[in-house]
C-alpha positions as semicolon CSV with decimal commas, in nm:
position;residue;x (nm);y (nm);z (nm)
1;M;-6,177;1,567;4,515
2;I;-5,860;1,479;4,704
3;R;-5,868;1,131;4,556
4;K;-5,894;1,272;4,203
5;S;-5,599;1,498;4,274
6;Y;-5,395;1,198;4,390
7;I;-5,485;1,007;4,074
8;F;-5,393;1,306;3,859
9;I;-5,059;1,343;4,033
10;I;-4,986;0,970;4,000
11;V;-5,074;0,975;3,628
12;L;-4,860;1,286;3,581
13;L;-4,567;1,121;3,760
14;V;-4,605;0,809;3,546
15;V;-4,609;1,020;3,230
16;L;-4,307;1,218;3,347
17;A;-4,123;0,898;3,438
18;S;-4,207;0,755;3,099
19;C;-4,085;1,067;2,925
20;I;-3,765;1,071;3,129
21;T;-3,711;0,702;3,060
22;W;-3,777;0,751;2,688
23;G;-3,552;1,056;2,676
24;Y;-3,269;0,886;2,859
25;T;-3,298;0,573;2,646
26;A;-3,331;0,772;2,324
27;F;-3,034;0,999;2,390
28;Y;-2,807;0,781;2,605
29;G;-2,908;0,423;2,529
30;N;-2,767;0,203;2,255
31;C;-2,880;0,334;1,919
32;V;-2,681;0,108;1,687
33;R;-2,885;-0,154;1,501
34;S;-2,591;-0,308;1,320
35;E;-2,220;-0,248;1,346
36;R;-2,053;-0,124;1,032
37;S;-1,812;0,125;0,880
38;L;-1,925;0,465;0,753
39;Y;-1,728;0,639;0,481
40;V;-1,817;1,008;0,474
41;Y;-1,665;1,186;0,174
42;R;-1,566;1,551;0,174
43;D;-1,835;1,637;-0,081
44;C;-2,109;1,463;0,122
45;D;-2,397;1,694;0,225
46;Y;-2,596;1,659;0,546
47;D;-2,902;1,499;0,385
48;S;-2,678;1,233;0,233
49;L;-2,513;1,180;0,571
50;V;-2,850;1,124;0,738
51;R;-2,953;0,877;0,465
52;L;-2,622;0,697;0,516
53;I;-2,669;0,663;0,892
54;E;-3,044;0,616;0,943
55;P;-3,075;0,249;0,835
56;D;-2,825;0,148;1,104
57;I;-2,948;0,348;1,404
58;K;-3,253;0,358;1,630
59;H;-3,395;0,671;1,797
60;R;-3,379;0,876;1,478
61;T;-3,594;1,154;1,625
62;A;-3,354;1,194;1,915
63;F;-3,062;1,197;1,671
64;G;-3,227;1,475;1,472
65;I;-3,294;1,678;1,789
66;Y;-2,939;1,645;1,918
67;A;-2,790;1,704;1,572
68;R;-2,976;2,036;1,549
69;R;-2,861;2,131;1,897
70;I;-2,491;2,090;1,807
71;N;-2,536;2,224;1,451
72;L;-2,414;1,896;1,304
73;A;-2,544;1,986;0,959
74;S;-2,274;2,252;0,923
75;T;-1,996;2,098;1,128
76;F;-1,975;1,723;1,053
77;R;-1,641;1,605;0,917
78;A;-1,543;1,363;0,645
79;G;-1,382;1,041;0,755
80;H;-1,403;0,669;0,819
81;Y;-1,615;0,595;1,125
82;R;-1,729;0,281;1,303
83;L;-2,081;0,236;1,434
84;E;-2,046;0,001;1,730
85;K;-2,282;-0,159;1,978
86;G;-2,333;0,050;2,289
87;M;-2,296;0,385;2,113
88;S;-2,568;0,638;2,189
89;V;-2,720;0,906;1,969
90;I;-2,495;1,156;2,144
91;D;-2,187;0,939;2,085
92;V;-2,261;0,908;1,713
93;A;-2,335;1,276;1,662
94;R;-2,027;1,390;1,856
95;M;-1,809;1,141;1,668
96;L;-1,917;1,297;1,338
97;K;-1,887;1,654;1,464
98;L;-1,540;1,612;1,615
99;G;-1,409;1,391;1,335
100;I;-1,316;1,101;1,564
101;E;-1,208;0,872;1,283
102;T;-1,122;0,504;1,301
103;P;-0,795;0,435;1,116
104;V;-0,796;0,200;0,817
105;R;-0,532;-0,056;0,728
106;V;-0,367;0,023;0,396
107;T;-0,160;-0,244;0,223
108;I;0,087;-0,161;-0,054
109;N;0,286;-0,426;-0,239
110;N;0,334;-0,592;-0,578
111;V;0,335;-0,275;-0,787
112;R;0,571;-0,185;-1,069
113;T;0,499;0,180;-1,141
114;P;0,386;0,496;-0,960
115;A;0,059;0,474;-1,153
116;E;-0,006;0,123;-1,020
117;L;0,077;0,240;-0,669
118;A;-0,159;0,536;-0,703
119;G;-0,440;0,305;-0,812
120;K;-0,384;0,061;-0,526
121;V;-0,370;0,333;-0,260
122;A;-0,673;0,515;-0,401
123;R;-0,883;0,200;-0,365
124;Q;-0,814;0,209;0,009
125;L;-0,827;0,582;0,087
126;E;-1,056;0,874;0,005
127;A;-0,842;1,062;-0,250
128;D;-0,856;0,947;-0,611
129;S;-0,576;0,787;-0,811
130;V;-0,514;1,104;-1,015
131;S;-0,442;1,299;-0,696
132;F;-0,209;1,030;-0,566
133;L;-0,024;0,998;-0,897
134;R;0,022;1,375;-0,904
135;A;0,180;1,355;-0,558
136;F;0,398;1,056;-0,650
137;T;0,542;1,241;-0,950
138;S;0,565;1,590;-0,801
139;D;0,914;1,744;-0,810
140;S;0,837;1,991;-0,533
141;L;0,686;1,730;-0,299
142;A;0,970;1,488;-0,371
143;R;1,222;1,754;-0,273
144;T;1,048;1,816;0,059
145;V;1,111;1,453;0,156
146;G;1,466;1,440;0,022
147;F;1,415;1,280;-0,321
148;D;1,352;1,382;-0,678
149;S;1,044;1,278;-0,874
150;L;1,224;0,988;-1,045
151;R;1,367;0,847;-0,724
152;L;1,061;0,902;-0,506
153;F;0,914;0,564;-0,599
154;S;1,210;0,394;-0,428
155;M;1,096;0,538;-0,095
156;F;0,780;0,328;-0,072
157;L;0,809;0,001;0,116
158;P;0,564;-0,290;0,101
159;N;0,372;-0,324;0,425
160;T;0,034;-0,269;0,589
161;Y;-0,002;0,072;0,748
162;E;-0,264;0,226;0,976
163;L;-0,378;0,559;0,834
164;Y;-0,676;0,787;0,852
165;W;-0,895;0,730;0,547
166;T;-0,899;1,104;0,475
167;V;-0,518;1,137;0,465
168;T;-0,419;1,359;0,172
169;P;-0,171;1,239;-0,092
170;D;0,089;1,485;0,042
171;Q;0,040;1,357;0,397
172;F;0,065;0,999;0,268
173;V;0,402;1,071;0,103
174;R;0,535;1,232;0,421
175;R;0,418;0,934;0,627
176;M;0,596;0,698;0,388
177;R;0,916;0,900;0,438
178;R;0,891;0,835;0,812
179;E;0,842;0,463;0,745
180;Y;1,144;0,468;0,512
181;D;1,359;0,629;0,781
182;A;1,245;0,370;1,034
183;F;1,327;0,085;0,793
184;W;1,681;0,203;0,728
185;T;1,822;0,118;1,066
186;P;2,191;0,173;1,151
187;E;2,238;-0,203;1,101
188;R;2,104;-0,192;0,745
189;D;2,295;0,127;0,663
190;A;2,618;-0,036;0,786
191;K;2,581;-0,305;0,520
192;L;2,589;-0,047;0,241
193;E;2,965;-0,012;0,284
194;R;3,019;-0,379;0,202
195;L;2,819;-0,333;-0,117
196;K;2,967;0,006;-0,202
197;M;2,614;0,118;-0,285
198;D;2,370;0,373;-0,149
199;R;2,011;0,311;-0,044
200;Y;1,871;0,404;-0,383
201;E;2,100;0,162;-0,565
202;V;2,009;-0,116;-0,323
203;M;1,638;-0,053;-0,380
204;T;1,692;-0,057;-0,756
205;L;1,887;-0,382;-0,749
206;A;1,636;-0,535;-0,508
207;S;1,355;-0,450;-0,750
208;I;1,528;-0,649;-1,025
209;L;1,590;-0,936;-0,785
210;Y;1,224;-0,941;-0,677
211;E;1,103;-0,950;-1,037
212;E;1,351;-1,227;-1,111
213;T;1,246;-1,464;-0,832
214;K;0,999;-1,502;-0,548
215;A;1,204;-1,787;-0,396
216;V;1,329;-1,617;-0,080
217;D;1,584;-1,889;-0,008
218;E;1,753;-1,823;-0,343
219;M;1,749;-1,443;-0,334
220;P;2,091;-1,392;-0,165
221;R;2,260;-1,615;-0,426
222;I;2,102;-1,433;-0,721
223;A;2,188;-1,102;-0,555
224;G;2,548;-1,228;-0,540
225;V;2,544;-1,289;-0,916
226;Y;2,429;-0,933;-0,979
227;V;2,688;-0,790;-0,742
228;N;2,964;-0,990;-0,915
229;R;2,859;-0,858;-1,255
230;L;2,834;-0,498;-1,133
231;Q;3,177;-0,514;-0,971
232;R;3,334;-0,659;-1,288
233;G;3,162;-0,415;-1,522
234;I;2,952;-0,686;-1,689
235;P;2,598;-0,588;-1,796
236;L;2,336;-0,733;-1,565
237;Q;2,142;-0,880;-1,858
238;A;1,830;-0,912;-1,643
239;C;1,520;-1,011;-1,838
240;P;1,279;-0,825;-1,603
241;T;1,440;-0,496;-1,706
242;V;1,352;-0,570;-2,069
243;K;0,989;-0,628;-1,977
244;Y;0,989;-0,303;-1,781
245;A;1,153;-0,114;-2,066
246;M;0,885;-0,239;-2,304
247;Q;0,612;-0,195;-2,039
248;D;0,494;-0,541;-2,138
249;F;0,460;-0,748;-1,824
250;T;0,271;-1,025;-2,004
251;L;0,584;-1,153;-2,180
252;R;0,640;-1,514;-2,083
253;R;0,946;-1,560;-2,298
254;V;1,207;-1,291;-2,365
255;L;1,345;-1,339;-2,718
256;R;1,648;-1,193;-2,896
257;K;1,432;-0,929;-3,067
258;H;1,321;-0,805;-2,724
259;L;1,682;-0,776;-2,605
260;R;1,745;-0,509;-2,872
261;Y;1,472;-0,278;-2,739
262;Q;1,625;0,068;-2,696
263;S;1,578;0,197;-2,344
264;P;1,798;0,308;-2,052
265;Y;1,618;0,036;-1,854
266;N;1,736;-0,245;-2,083
267;T;2,031;-0,395;-1,895
268;Y;2,127;-0,604;-2,197
269;L;2,222;-0,283;-2,378
270;N;2,341;-0,076;-2,081
271;K;2,592;-0,150;-1,809
272;G;2,512;-0,085;-1,446
273;L;2,176;-0,033;-1,281
274;P;1,873;0,110;-1,458
275;P;1,770;0,470;-1,378
276;S;1,513;0,369;-1,115
277;P;1,353;0,063;-0,954
278;I;1,143;-0,151;-1,186
279;C;0,899;-0,246;-0,909
280;M;0,842;-0,214;-0,537
281;P;1,071;-0,488;-0,400
282;S;0,980;-0,703;-0,103
283;I;1,158;-0,657;0,229
284;A;1,310;-1,002;0,175
285;A;1,459;-0,889;-0,157
286;I;1,606;-0,573;-0,004
287;D;1,765;-0,770;0,279
288;A;1,889;-1,032;0,031
289;V;2,083;-0,761;-0,153
290;L;2,224;-0,628;0,173
291;D;2,320;-0,983;0,277
292;Y;2,416;-1,111;-0,069
293;E;2,597;-1,443;-0,093
294;K;2,964;-1,422;-0,185
295;H;3,053;-1,672;-0,461
296;Q;3,201;-1,687;-0,811
297;Y;2,881;-1,730;-1,012
298;L;2,823;-1,489;-1,301
299;F;2,516;-1,650;-1,456
300;F;2,187;-1,809;-1,357
301;C;1,901;-1,956;-1,554
302;A;1,559;-2,088;-1,458
303;R;1,558;-2,461;-1,411
304;P;1,381;-2,676;-1,673
305;E;1,173;-2,827;-1,389
306;M;0,992;-2,490;-1,373
307;D;0,997;-2,504;-0,994
308;G;1,078;-2,137;-0,941
309;H;1,446;-2,203;-0,878
310;H;1,758;-2,156;-1,089
311;N;2,075;-2,324;-1,206
312;F;2,392;-2,120;-1,150
313;A;2,709;-2,112;-1,360
314;R;3,057;-1,965;-1,341
315;T;3,130;-1,983;-1,716
316;L;2,938;-1,889;-2,028
317;R;2,967;-2,247;-2,154
318;E;2,792;-2,380;-1,844
319;H;2,530;-2,108;-1,868
320;N;2,457;-2,179;-2,235
321;A;2,401;-2,545;-2,151
322;N;2,157;-2,445;-1,877
323;G;1,989;-2,205;-2,116
324;R;1,939;-2,474;-2,383
325;A;1,779;-2,705;-2,127
326;Y;1,541;-2,434;-2,016
327;A;1,454;-2,334;-2,375
328;A;1,377;-2,696;-2,455
329;A;1,139;-2,709;-2,160
330;L;0,964;-2,395;-2,286
331;D;0,933;-2,550;-2,631
332;R;0,781;-2,868;-2,486
333;L;0,523;-2,656;-2,304
334;Q;0,466;-2,449;-2,620
335;I;0,539;-2,125;-2,434
336;K;0,599;-1,856;-2,695
């Protein structure tokens, strides 16, 4: 009888130890099968959340038990989360309940319009492009960050930023204002006096420069041409502004008929800068305007070698000769 009692106790202890081991492993051990990102949208319901998570975790029963205990079904938060090796059921559930998001890297560059910017940002964050475009063109939001709706686009700077995936369009705009303030250092602001321009005018001129050339080594010289023309009251006559005015960025050859297109953005018809930037300029283009090269050139034309660089001229006669050489090269290549 005593022996049977010992056996029973031993079996019971083994069962208890097994249960404790299972429980500890299930709740505190690694539950992640494969590391990956989870994107939980605001309109996601709990059943969809479970379906999203279950293929990548072990100990699903333990997850369900703990989720019920902390009422995860009613309290989980939208966000971008990372499932990582070593995370337990408790870690995963708490992460979702407390909204412990992992930031995403958002890159903005090479856009010409607020609509393009909205589309690019929306592909990297939760909010849709319509919501972002509404924010980028909002008069009231623009005023809160010190701009108007037309000038707001000049505030955005090309870079890669760490943001929470769930950031709202309004929060995104306010974050970009902080980045703008950080970019305009006292050193950069001091250079505005030399130019006799403000930040907005520099951004506008830099946008034309960036559309004109991607050759960073040549940017300060081209910027110098534009500055010379502005200071002498000569129209900029920048072909990229014609493309922007027509909203036809596929044009490979700007012809005389295009130069007559009526628009405040057409710098062949209007003196001075256009009403707003025609693209998001690169940092190199902005700094090239601030550090423009002082010279006597008033004209430049793409080289017939088509190497991305330009020939510069002080007189119209020299410029016309450069222009004929370039046009002949276009004709040889049958570029219409």
